C-alpha positions as CSV (number, residue, x, y, z in Angstrom):
1,M,-32.4,-8.8,-15.4
2,H,-32.4,-9.8,-11.4
3,T,-35.4,-11.2,-9.2
4,V,-36.2,-9.2,-5.9
5,V,-37.1,-12.2,-3.4
6,T,-37.6,-10.5,0.3
7,K,-35.4,-12.8,2.6
8,V,-35.4,-11.6,6.6
9,I,-31.9,-12.2,7.8
10,S,-30.3,-11.2,11.5
11,L,-26.9,-9.1,11.7
12,S,-25.6,-7.9,15.0
13,D,-25.1,-4.0,14.7
14,K,-21.6,-4.3,14.0
15,A,-21.9,-6.4,11.1
16,Y,-25.0,-4.3,9.7
17,A,-22.4,-1.1,10.3
18,E,-19.9,-2.4,8.0
19,L,-21.9,-3.8,5.8
20,K,-23.5,-0.3,5.3
21,K,-20.0,1.3,5.3
22,R,-18.5,-0.8,2.5
23,K,-21.7,-0.2,0.3
24,G,-21.8,2.5,-2.1
25,R,-24.0,4.9,-3.6
26,E,-25.6,3.0,-6.3
27,E,-24.9,-0.3,-4.7
28,S,-27.4,-2.4,-3.0
29,F,-27.1,-4.4,0.6
30,S,-27.6,-8.1,-2.0
31,D,-24.5,-6.2,-4.0
32,V,-22.0,-5.9,-1.5
33,V,-22.7,-9.5,0.1
34,L,-22.0,-11.4,-3.4
35,R,-18.8,-8.4,-3.8
36,M,-17.6,-9.5,-0.4
37,I,-17.8,-12.9,-1.2
38,E,-16.2,-13.1,-4.7
39,N,-13.7,-10.9,-3.5
40,K,-13.0,-13.5,-0.6
41,R,-13.1,-16.2,-2.9
42,T,-11.0,-15.2,-5.5
43,G,-8.1,-13.3,-3.3
44,S,-5.7,-11.2,-4.5
45,L,-1.8,-12.1,-4.2
46,L,-1.2,-8.5,-4.0
47,K,-2.4,-8.8,-0.4
48,F,0.5,-10.5,0.5
49,A,3.0,-8.0,-1.3
50,G,5.7,-6.4,0.9
51,V,4.6,-8.6,3.6
52,W,7.6,-10.0,4.7
53,S,10.8,-8.4,4.4
54,G,14.0,-8.8,5.4
55,E,15.8,-10.9,7.8
56,E,12.1,-12.8,8.6
57,F,11.8,-13.4,4.6
58,D,15.3,-14.4,4.7
59,A,14.3,-16.7,7.1
60,I,11.2,-17.8,5.7
61,E,12.9,-18.6,2.5
62,K,16.0,-20.4,3.6
63,D,13.3,-23.0,5.7
64,L,11.6,-23.3,2.9
65,R,14.5,-24.5,0.1
66,K,15.6,-27.0,3.8
67,Q,11.7,-28.3,3.3
68,R,12.1,-28.8,-0.9
69,E,15.4,-30.2,-0.7
70,A,14.4,-32.5,2.4
71,G,11.4,-33.7,-0.1
72,A,13.1,-34.0,-3.2
73,G,14.5,-37.6,-2.5
74,R,11.0,-39.0,-1.6
75,E,8.9,-40.8,-3.6
76,H,5.3,-39.4,-3.8
77,D,2.3,-41.6,-4.2
78,P,0.1,-40.8,-7.3
């Protein structure tokens, strides 16, 4: 059971409209805010799927390999 405490906060019209769009039929605005915070905190790697492809991906992969190889011989501080 949740205790409901009323707090007054100010939102721009744009922020209110965005919250309202995301609000489910059975959700409170508090539910929406909490869900958005949790999603932001946990984030999904799936959002990156397919972002890079083709030549761009090849260039990034090549650069990462060079960086790893350059760093492989270095000693790291504990």
